[in-house]
Structures are given as C-alpha cells and as structure tokens.
C-alpha positions in Angstrom: 23.5 -6.6 5.4 20.3 -5.3 7.4 18.3 -2.3 5.2 16.1 0.3 7.4 13.7 1.8 6.6 14.4 5.8 7.3 11.5 8.1 6.6 7.8 7.6 5.8 5.3 9.7 3.7 1.6 9.4 3.6 -1.6 10.9 2.0 -4.9 9.9 2.4 -8.4 10.0 3.7 -6.7 10.0 7.0 -4.6 12.8 6.6 -2.2 14.8 4.2 0.6 13.4 6.1 1.9 10.6 8.6 1.4 12.2 11.5 -1.7 13.2 10.7 -3.0 10.0 9.5 -2.1 8.4 12.9 -3.2 10.5 14.7 -7.1 9.7 13.0 -6.2 6.1 13.0 -5.7 6.8 17.6 -9.2 7.9 17.5 -11.0 5.0 15.9 -13.0 7.4 13.6 -13.7 5.8 10.2 -13.9 8.7 7.7 -17.3 8.4 5.8 -16.5 7.7 1.6 -17.9 10.7 -0.7 -20.5 10.0 -4.0 -18.9 10.0 -7.1 -21.8 10.4 -10.2 -21.0 8.8 -13.4 -23.7 8.4 -16.2 -23.6 5.0 -17.5 -25.4 3.8 -20.4 -28.4 5.9 -19.5 -28.3 5.0 -15.9 -26.9 7.3 -13.1 -25.0 5.1 -10.8 -23.4 6.6 -7.3 -20.2 5.1 -6.2 -18.7 5.2 -2.9 -15.3 6.6 -3.1 -12.2 7.4 -0.3 -10.6 11.1 -1.7 -7.6 12.3 -0.2 -7.9 14.5 2.5 -6.5 18.4 1.7 -6.1 17.5 -1.7 -3.2 20.2 -3.1 -4.2 22.1 -6.5 -1.9 22.2 -9.0 0.8 20.4 -11.1 0.5 16.6 -10.3 3.8 16.0 -11.2 5.4 18.8 -9.3 3.6 17.9 -6.5 4.7 14.7 -6.2 8.3 15.5 -6.9 7.9 18.1 -4.1 6.7 15.4 -1.7 9.7 13.0 -2.7 12.0 16.1 -2.4 10.8 16.8 1.4 11.6 13.2 2.5 14.9 13.4 1.1 15.5 16.5 2.8 14.3 15.0 5.9 17.1 12.0 5.9 19.4 15.2 4.9 20.7 13.1 1.8 23.3 15.5 -0.4 23.8 15.6 -3.6 26.5 12.3 -3.9 23.9 10.5 -1.6 21.1 11.0 -4.0 23.5 10.0 -7.0 23.6 6.4 -4.8 19.5 6.1 -4.7 17.4 4.3 -6.5 13.8 5.5 -7.2 11.2 2.9 -7.0 7.1 3.5 -8.3 4.5 1.4 -7.9 1.0 2.1 -8.8 -2.1 0.7 -10.7 -3.5 3.8 -12.6 -0.1 6.1 -12.2 -1.5 9.1 -14.3 -4.0 7.9 -16.1 -6.2 10.5 -14.6 -4.3 13.0 -16.9 -5.3 10.8 -19.9 -8.9 11.1 -19.5 -8.4 14.9 -19.1 -7.0 14.8 -21.6 -9.5 13.0 -24.1 -12.4 15.0 -22.1 -11.1 17.8 -23.4 -10.7 16.9 -26.7 -14.0 15.5 -27.2 -15.5 18.4 -26.1 -13.3 20.4 -29.0 -12.9 17.6 -31.6 -15.7 15.4 -31.1 -15.9 11.3 -30.2 -14.5 10.7 -34.7 -11.2 12.7 -33.6 -10.6 12.7 -29.4 -8.1 9.9 -28.7 -9.2 8.0 -25.8 -5.9 7.3 -24.0 -4.0 10.3 -25.3 -0.9 9.9 -22.1 0.3 6.8 -20.8 2.9 7.9 -18.3 4.3 4.7 -16.7 8.2 4.5 -16.6 8.2 8.1 -18.0 7.0 8.8 -14.4 10.2 7.4 -12.9 12.6 9.0 -15.5 10.8 12.3 -14.9 11.2 12.4 -10.8 14.7 10.6 -11.3 15.9 13.5 -13.0 14.2 16.5 -10.9 15.3 14.7 -8.0 19.1 14.4 -9.3 19.0 10.5 -8.3 21.3 7.4 -9.6 20.4 6.0 -13.1 18.2 2.8 -11.1 14.8 4.0 -12.1 12.0 1.5 -11.8 8.1 1.1 -12.6 5.8 -1.4 -10.8 2.6 -2.3 -12.0 1.4 -5.6 -10.5 -2.3 -4.2 -9.5 -2.7 -4.1 -5.5 1.1 -5.5 -4.5 2.6 -2.8 -7.1 4.6 -0.8 -4.4 4.5 -3.5 -1.6 6.9 -5.0 -4.6 8.8 -2.4 -5.2 9.6 -1.9 -1.7 11.2 -5.9 -2.1 13.2 -5.0 -4.8 14.3 -2.2 -3.3 15.9 -4.2 -0.2 17.6 -6.4 -2.6 18.9 -3.2 -4.6 20.5 -2.6 -1.6 21.9 -5.9 -0.5 23.3 -6.2 -3.4 25.3 -3.4 -2.8 23.9 -1.3 -6.6 22.6 1.7 -4.1 23.1 2.8 -0.7 19.6 4.2 -0.8 16.4 3.4 -2.5 13.5 5.7 -2.7 10.0 3.8 -2.9 6.4 5.7 -4.0 3.1 4.1 -3.9 0.9 5.8 -5.9 -3.0 6.0 -6.8 -4.3 9.1 -8.1 -8.9 9.2 -8.4 -9.0 8.3 -11.6 -12.9 7.1 -13.7 -11.2 3.6 -15.3 -10.2 2.1 -11.8 -13.7 3.5 -10.3 -15.6 2.0 -12.8 -13.9 -1.2 -13.7 -14.0 -2.5 -10.1 -18.0 -1.4 -10.2 -18.1 -3.3 -13.6 -16.9 -6.4 -11.7 -19.3 -6.2 -8.6 -16.7 -5.6 -6.3 -17.8 -2.0 -4.7 -19.8 -2.4 -1.2 -23.2 -1.7 -1.7 -23.4 -0.8 2.0 -20.4 1.4 1.2 -18.7 0.2 4.1 -15.5 -2.3 4.4 -15.8 -5.3 7.1 -12.9 -7.5 6.5 -13.2 -11.2 7.7 -17.1 -10.0 9.2 -20.0 -11.6 8.8 -21.7 -9.0 6.8 -18.6 -8.1 4.0 -19.8 -7.5 1.0 -16.9 -5.7 -1.0 -14.7 -2.8 -0.9 -14.4 0.7 -1.5 -11.8 2.3 -3.8 -9.2 4.9 -2.2 -6.7 7.2 -3.9 -3.2 8.1 -1.9 0.4 8.3 -1.7 2.6 6.3 0.3 6.3 6.3 0.4 9.2 5.4 2.2 13.5 5.6 1.9 15.3 2.4 2.8 18.9 2.7 3.3 21.6 0.4 4.0 22.5 0.3 7.9 25.8 1.0 7.8 24.9 4.5 6.3 21.9 5.6 8.2 22.1 7.6 11.8 21.2 5.1 14.8 18.1 7.5 15.4 16.7 6.2 12.3 17.7 2.1 12.5 14.5 1.3 14.5 12.6 -0.1 11.6 14.2 -3.0 9.5 12.5 -4.7 6.3 14.0 -8.0 8.0 12.5 -10.7 4.9 9.8 -10.7 2.2 8.7 -12.8 -0.7 6.5 -12.7 -3.9 4.9 -15.5 -5.6 2.3 -15.6 -8.0 -1.0 -18.3 -7.9 -2.7 -19.0 -11.3 -5.7 -19.8 -10.0 -8.0 -16.9 -10.8 -7.5 -13.5 -13.0 -8.8 -11.7 -9.9 -8.0 -14.0 -6.4 -6.0 -16.3 -4.6 -6.8 -20.1 -4.5 -9.2 -19.9 -1.7 -7.7 -23.0 -0.1 -4.6 -20.2 0.8 -2.1 -22.7 -0.1 0.1 -20.4 -2.2 -0.6 -17.2 -0.1 0.9 -19.4 2.9 4.0 -20.5 0.6 4.9 -16.9 0.1 4.4 -16.1 3.9 6.5 -19.3 4.8 9.2 -17.7 2.2 8.8 -14.4 4.0 9.5 -15.8 7.4 12.8 -18.1 5.6 14.3 -15.3 4.8 14.0 -13.5 7.7 15.0 -15.9 9.6 12.2 -16.1 12.1 9.4 -18.4 12.6 5.7 -17.8 13.2 5.8 -17.6 16.9 8.4 -14.5 16.5 5.5 -12.5 15.2 4.1 -9.6 17.3 1.1 -8.7 14.7 -0.5 -9.2 11.3 -1.7 -6.1 9.2 -4.2 -8.0 6.5 -4.6 -7.2 3.4 -7.9 -7.4 3.9 -9.9 -6.4 1.4 -13.5 -7.4 2.7 -14.4 -9.1 -0.7 -15.7 -12.2 0.2 -12.7 -15.3 -1.9 -9.8 -12.6 -0.9 -10.7 -12.5 2.8 -11.2 -16.4 2.4 -8.0 -17.3 1.1 -6.3 -14.7 3.3 -7.9 -16.0 6.3 -6.9 -19.6 5.0 -3.3 -19.1 4.9 -2.9 -17.7 8.0 -4.4 -20.7 9.7 -2.0 -22.7 7.8 0.9 -20.5 8.8 -0.2 -20.3 12.6 -1.9 -22.9 13.3 -5.4 -21.3 14.4 -3.5 -19.5 16.7 -3.1 -16.4 14.8 -1.5 -13.3 16.3 -3.4 -10.1 16.6 -4.5 -8.5 13.8 -5.3 -5.4 11.7 -7.0 -3.9 8.9 -6.6 -0.6 7.4 -8.8 -0.1 4.4 -11.8 0.3 6.2 -10.2 3.7 6.9 -8.4 4.5 3.2 -10.4 2.1 1.2 -8.6 0.0 -1.1 -5.7 2.1 -2.7 -4.6 -0.4 -5.0 -0.9 -0.2 -6.2 -0.5 2.5 -3.4 -1.6 -0.1 -0.6 1.7 -1.3 0.0 3.8 1.9 0.7 0.7 3.9 2.2 0.1 0.8 4.8 3.8 0.3 5.7 3.9 4.1 6.3 0.6 3.3 8.3 1.3 0.8 10.3 5.1 2.1 11.1 3.8 5.6 12.4 1.4 3.5 14.4 4.5 1.4 15.7 6.3 4.6 16.7 3.1 6.1 18.5 3.0 3.1 20.7 -0.1 0.9 19.6 -1.7 -1.2 16.9 -4.6 0.0 15.0 -8.0 -1.0 15.5 -11.4 -1.6 13.6 -14.4 -0.9 16.0 -16.6 -1.3 13.3 -15.5 -5.5 13.7 -18.3 -7.4 14.7 -17.3 -11.0 14.0 -15.1 -13.5 12.3 -17.2 -14.7 9.2 -16.1 -18.2 10.4 -12.8 -17.5 9.1 -11.1 -17.9 12.5 -9.4 -13.9 11.7 -10.7 -11.5 14.3 -9.5 -8.0 13.7 -8.7 -6.1 17.0 -11.7 -3.7 17.9 -9.4 -1.5 20.7 -6.4 -0.4 20.2 -3.7 -2.5 21.8 -0.3 -1.3 22.9 2.7 -2.0 20.6 5.6 -4.4 21.5 9.1 -4.1 19.2 9.7 -7.5 17.5 8.5 -8.7 14.0 5.4 -7.8 11.9 4.1 -9.3 9.1 2.5 -7.3 6.5 0.3 -9.1 3.8 -0.2 -7.8 0.1 -2.3 -9.3 -2.4 -3.2 -8.4 -5.8 -5.5 -9.4 -9.3 -3.3 -12.6 -11.5 -3.1 -14.2 -7.8 0.4 -12.1 -7.4 1.2 -12.3 -3.0 3.3 -10.2 -1.5 4.4 -10.7 2.2 6.6 -8.2 4.1 8.4 -9.0 7.3 9.4 -5.5 9.6 11.5 -5.8 12.5 10.9 -3.0 14.9 13.5 -2.9 17.4 12.0 -0.4 19.9 12.9 3.0 20.9 16.4 2.1 22.0 17.2 -0.3 19.2 16.8 -3.3 21.0 14.4 -5.4 22.7 
C-alpha cells in the first residue's frame, strides 16, 4: 500500500510557514543566530541559537493545537476521517521549557529549598491532550529518541497505515527553546565556537541548536485526492549503533546498513537516488560517520547532497519532520537547496551543493541520526507534478 505525504507545515528560523521558509532557502541567505546569555558557575556564557521567526505568544498548547487543526483543515478531513487518524509526536524536550519557567517562578516565590526543579513533565500527555482536542483516533504515540524522534515517528506512521490500523497519520516534530538542551550541548562541547555550521567542511567546528516545529499528514493512497499524491514515503529503516552514547561509529558501517535496508524496502538501488538530504550536524565524528556511510553505499559516486542545518540550526527531535517538510517544499518549487558557505569536503568526499539545482522526479534519501547511535533513513518518491516520471 502506498502512503502519501499530503500536507506539510514548518516554522523555524527561516519563517513562520512552509512557503516563507522555502522562499528564504531560495535566496541562499543564512540567518544569523541570536546570542543566549547564561550565568554558569559565576561565569557569563553566550551561546548562539536559532530562534523561530515571528514566534507567536500565548498558550503553548493551544498554539500547537491550532497549527495542527489548520493542517487537518487543509486536507479537508471531516470528523469521521479524524477518528481514523493517528497522532505521533517526536521531540527531545517536549514542554520542558514550561517546567523550567515554573521552577524559576517557584524559586523566586518559595526559595531553593522548596522549589521543585522539574514540576511538569508532559511527554505522553501532549499526545493525549492534542488527540482529544482534535478528535483523533486512540492511536496516540510519543517518540523521544533524541534527534531521530520525529523521523522515527514518520516511519511508524507509515507502518500504521500500511497495517490498516488507520487511514491517516498526523506527525508532529517539536523542539521549543529551552535552557536544558542548550546548556547540555554546551557542556558537551558540541556548540560551534565560530557560531556557524559547516557540515562536511574543512573548518567545521560544531553545531548551533535551533527551535522549530515540523508537521506532516500521511494518508493511504486510496483515500488521498489525486493532487495530493505527488509524494510518497516509499521506504525507511531504523537501527541502533551501540558504539557510543553520542555518535555513530566513524566507519559508517551501521549507518550504511540502515540506508541499505531503507533502499531495499523501497525496492530501489543506490543508482535510483536523485539527491540526499544529509543529516549534516557539522560535528567532527558525526559528519565523518555519515560521509563514510555514503561512500560505502554509493561507492564514492555520491549523488547531489544538501544540508539544511546551516539555515535552521540543529532542531534535535523536530529535525526529521521539519527537514522533510523543507525538502519537499523545495521540490514542489522545483529546486534542491544549497549551502553557499560550503567550502570543501574536509577530506570526507561529501561536497554539498553551493548553488540551487533544478530538482527532478525520482527518489530522495533523507538521513537522520541521533545520540545513542539511533539511525534513521527515509526514502521519498517524488512523482512530479503530473504524477509520473
């Protein structure tokens, strides 16, 4: 059974909706991160961060519910359709930022002896709350596998539809701004001192985090209107490499295995891949592992590759759904994104596009890797505007 990707949503440093994000990418303008200031052990620390553009104010939960409701409305799903729709949420931090805010309030009011550091932990409650508000089915799931959270949610959504458990699946990738993630990555020494991300480049020196929302509505092909059948989730795979707590093995063997499994599920060969959306974190070992895997799979003849994190930062659990939305938005517009600041390949053999390139119908590989060695590869089939290649 084919699973179509019908509707998409995105909000990140590039713009507050998918069309504005795609327009920003077409201009090849890299947004500058803001500086976030912290008092750490009597030391002032300034950490770069990509904030959402035009971030709305108000109730966090209601804002998200409204965004998801808008996506369902665009697909014209009625009440019965929604009861046949699963909800899958992927995030690294969920609503930890609200817990942080509550702690700061309690700290000021009650003092450090009475304030509870994590008074709110949303996690699975978000799926239940959103599912009830939107009138969705009882299939409500939460994924927290670090940076592959929403990418894994997409693959499980595909499986739910293929198994006939639901006709539709709504996937949300979410990463709100919070102190815990920023200071955690700073403590690990992973934040770029140059405050810029240069994946696979000679002078890559780390990543910059970002906040974002990405969402996708998937449906069985037989209930998808013809104009919304252009993109299908043709295949995918998940695997865990136990080499390290924070990185895949630099040989690329485990990442290559997952990519190979994804290609097999899509019933295609490496030669069928038109282009690659790289994970591209610009951290030393992760780029090395991804490059090694791509060279293994493509025997040194790697298709055109692009990375989106220099524009939006590393959005952690949201990056799977967000970067899917941005990639498909660009394909709809007719081009592959590019990174004009890319200078070389760091000896890794992966050269990112420096100029926009016209896109073609066919298959696209989307990589996503996480702490704990959790690796995800998705294969997207773009049938083109007329539905045929």
